[in-house]
N, C-alpha and C positions, 0 to 999 in steps of 0.2 A: 504494500500500500504506500502511495506517495503522499506524504504529509503536507498539508498546507500551512501557511504562516499562522492562520487563526487556530488550527489544531495544535500546533506546537506551543503557541502562546497559552492556550487553555491548559495544557499539561503543566507548563512552567509556573503558571499562576496558582497551581494547586500543590506544588512542592514546597513545603515549609522548611526553611533552613533552621535547623535546631540551634545553631550558634547565635542567630539574630532574632528568630521568631517571625521573620518576614519571608515572603515567597521568593523563590529563585527567579521568578519572572521579573522582579525588580532589579535584578543584576544583569538583565539581558535587554539590549535595545534591538529594535527591528533590524538595524543594519548589522547586528552581530549574528543574524540568522541567514545562512547561505543555503539556498535550495537548488543551486546550479549543479551540484555534483551528483554522484551516484547515490549518496545518502545525505540527508540534511546535516549540515555542519553548524554547530552552535558554539559561540564563545561567551562565557559568563565570567564576570569579574566581581569578586566579593571584597569587602572592605576590611578583612582581617587575615592574619597569616594562615597559610594552608600547608602545613607539613604533610608528608606523604600519607600517613594513616588517616588524617582528617580529610584530605583530598579524596582518598579512596572511598571513605564512607559516604561523602556527599555525592560522588560520582555514581556509586552503587545505588543510592536512593533515587537519583534522577533516572538512571537507565531502567530501574525496575518500574518507575512510574510510566515511562514511555512504552515499555513492554505491555503493561496492564492496559494501556489505552489502545493497544493494537496498532501502533504507528510504526512498528518495525524498528530497524536499526538506525541509530543516529551516531554522529561523532560529536562528542561534547568536550570542549577545551575549557578547563577550569583554571582561571588565573586569579591572582589576588594583588591588591594594592591598598595599603593603609592611607586613608585620606585625612586631610586636616579638618578639624571640627571647630565649632564656634566656641569662643571664650567669653568672659564677662564683657558686657557691652562697653564698659569704660576702658578696656585694655586692648592691646594689640598682640597678636601671637608673636613669639620669638622666632625670627627667621631661621628656617631650616628644621625647626622642631614641629612635627605635625600635631602631636597631642601631648600635653603635660597632664599627668595624673597625680593628684595629691593622695598620699596615704596618711590617714590621721587617726588619732584616738582621743577620747575625752580625758584620759589620764595616762600616766606612765605605768610601766610594769606589765602591760598586757601583751607584749611581744610584737609591737607595731613595726619596729625596725627589722626584726627577723622576718616578718611577713613581707615587708616592702622589698627587701633585698632578694628574697626567694621569688617574689612576684616578678621582679625585673629580670632575673635569670631565666625564669620560665617563659617569659615573653620572648627573650632572645633565643631560647631553645626551639621555639616554634618558627624561628627564621626572621624575626623582626629586628630592626636596628634600634638598640635600646641604650639609654643613658640613665644615670641615677644621681640625684643631687641630695646630699645630706643637709637638710634644713634645720636640724637640731643643733643649734649653735652651742648650747651649754652642755650637751652630752653627745658629741658626735661619735657614732659607732661604726660608720661605714669603713674606715680604715681597717679596723679589727675584723669586721665581718667579711670583707672581700680579700684581705691579705695584701692589699695594695700598699706600697710604701713610696716614700720620696715626696718631693715638692713638685706641684704641677709646673712644667717649664713654660717660659714666656719667650717668644721669638721676636716680639716687637716692644717689650717693656710696658705694654698697655693691656694686653689680653693674655690669657693663659690656656694651655692645652690640658684637656682632661687626662687623667690616668686611665689605664685600661685594666680590667680584671675579669677573667672568665668570659670574655667576649662582649662585655658591656663597658661603656665609658662612665667614669665616676669622678665626682669632685665633692670635697667636704672641707669645712673649715679646719677639720682635724689634720688635713695634709699641710696646712699653712702654719700650724702651731705645734709645739712639742706635745708629746703624749700626755704629760701631766700638767700642761699649762692651762689654767682656768680662763674662760672667757668672761672677764669681769666687765661686762657691758650693760648699759641700760637698753631698754627696748628699742629706741630709734637707731642706736648704733648697730645692734644685732640685726635689725631688719635691713638696714643699708648694706651690711656685709653680705647678707643672703641675696639681695638684689644684684650685687656686684658679682657674686659667685655664679648666679644664673646667667646674667647678660654679658659678662666679660669672659666667659668660658667658650672656647671655640668647639662647640658640640658637633659641628658638621651636620649632616643629614640624619635625623632620627625619626623613627616612627612613633616612639614613645619615650618620654622622659618621666621617670618616677621620682617624685619628690617626697622624701621621708620628712613629714612635718613634725615640728616640736609638739609634745603632748599638751593636751588641755586646750582651752579656748581663751587664753590670756591675750595680752596686747600683741605679742609677736605672732602667734598663730592667726589671730584675726587680721592683722595688717598684711601678713603674707597672703592670706586668702583673698584679700582685696587687691593686692599688687602683682601677684603671680598669675599670668594668664592660663588658667587651667580649664580643661574640658570637663572634668568630673573628679569626684573624690571617692575613695574607698575608706570605709570606717572599720577599724579593727577594735574588737572588744573581747572580753571573756564572758562566760555565762553568769558571772557573779553580779548580784543586784547593784552593788555600789559602782562597778565598772559600767554597767548598762545605763545607770543614771547619768554618768559623765559622757558616755558615748552619745546619748540622746542630745546632750548640749552641743556636742561637736556637730551632729547632724543638723541641728537647728541653726548653728552658725553658718554652715555652708548654704543652707536654704536662704538665710538672710542676705547673703552676698551673691545670690543667684548662681551658685555652682551646683550642677546636678549631682546627685548621689548615685554612683555606679553600683553600689551594693555594700552589704555588710558581711564581714568575715568574723566568725566566732573562733577565737584562738583558745588553746588549752581546754578544749571541750570535754575531753575524756583522757584519763590516764589508764594505760594497759600495763599491768605488772609484768616486768620482763622475766620473772621467775615462774609465776603460776598462770599468767594470762588473764587474771581477773580485771575487768574493766570497772573503773570507778569515776564518777563525775564529781571531782573534788570541788570545783567552783560552781556547781549547779548544772542544770541540764536544760538545753533548748532556749535559753534566754535570748540569744542573738536572733534566732528564727522568729520568736515572738515579737521582738522589736521590729524586724523587717516587715512582718505582717501588720503591726500596729501603724507603721508609717508608710505602708504601701511601697516599700523599698525592696529592690531585688536582694535575694539571699544568694551569696556567692559560694558559701561552703563553710565547713568547719575543719579545724586542725587539732591534732592531739597534743596533750602535754607529754612531750617525748624527750628523753635524755639525748638521743642522737641529734635532734634538731639543735639543742643547745650546744653540744660538743662541737658539731660541725660548724656552726656560726662562730664560735669562739676560736676555731682553728683557722678561720679565713677561707674555708671551703664550705659554703652553705649547702644545705641538703640537696637542692636541685642539681648541683654539680658533683657533690661528694657521693651521692647514692641515688642516681636518677631513676633506678628501677624500684626504689622503695615505695611503700604505701604512702609515706609522708610526702615524698617528692611528687607522686602522682596526684595527691590532694592539692599541692601548690599548682601543678600544671592545669588541673581542672579549673581552679579559681582563675588562673591567668586567662584561660580560654573564655570563661564567662565574661571577664573584663573586656577582652578583645571584641566579643560580640556586642556588649553594651556600648562600647565606644563607637563601633561601626554604624549604629543606628542613631547616633546623636545628630542633631541638626548641624548642617554645615554653614548655615547663614545665621548671623546673630539676631536678625529680626524674627526668624522662625523660632529661635530659642527663647527669646523674651519678647513676645508680641506686644505686651502692654505693661511691662514692668518698669517701675522707677526704682533705681538702686538707691537705697537709703545709706546714709552715713551712720555707722554705729560704733 
């Protein structure tokens, strides 16, 4: 049977891409469908990384749909390209960086930095060009967690080159100060230092820049959320009630400055005894999921309270690179893929993102 353009479109419009929740038809233009050969040739471009196993799954889903429709053989070419998305109305994107993602927590001690660095590495493992900025001026942990050492070089005396670790570009105030040197700065100085780290670093072309935000919703976190052009934020919490209370404040802070919430990650959700295998919810159970439901926010996944995660981060080889086949690494990878899908469907035009919003000064 020779398929018509309308028949092909009808099938594409019923194939829901699990990564984004939208149909494959939205990734295909009429000019991407060629009916001149022996079999219809279709080119589809999705807005998130497509490693081979992910490409194979989407291709299999599409071919099965065409077979069920009785349209016979087709040639489907799946491609991907991460696009730039809208940032806060009052800000301009950083040249070369397609999407800046803030990873935040309402309080310290919930594993935000460990989650952020493993998220960055998981995005890179999928094939994306990734950078990471350590915005926690008073407690920079990126040098330790990535194992990167040395001072970022400068070729012109004005800008600096990021360091590289495990395939991602990184920069942190920790690279510019001694290991034990405290940052005795007031809020405006700290904020200015972070703005300079962001804008004076030669990041090159990046699909994603992960920003490890300072904990809490104080002056620095608030000012950064207003001055860093981000496309969305990931909230990290533990199931503990006190952590959830603070995480809600962080979520509301981003809502206040018109930054979309990409989703919630529940860290330290369960501890599995390495000797007997007993699972125990030390910090409570399901709190992050309930928070996601309460605020109609995507649930990105949960991570265990695991000694290997801590040991690997302390050694400078986080879980995603130290043990990529582990259950923990796979959990990070799944969270990264949900973030990729969430970013891919964000508005690309600022007027579409904020059709009638006036940004308040808070």
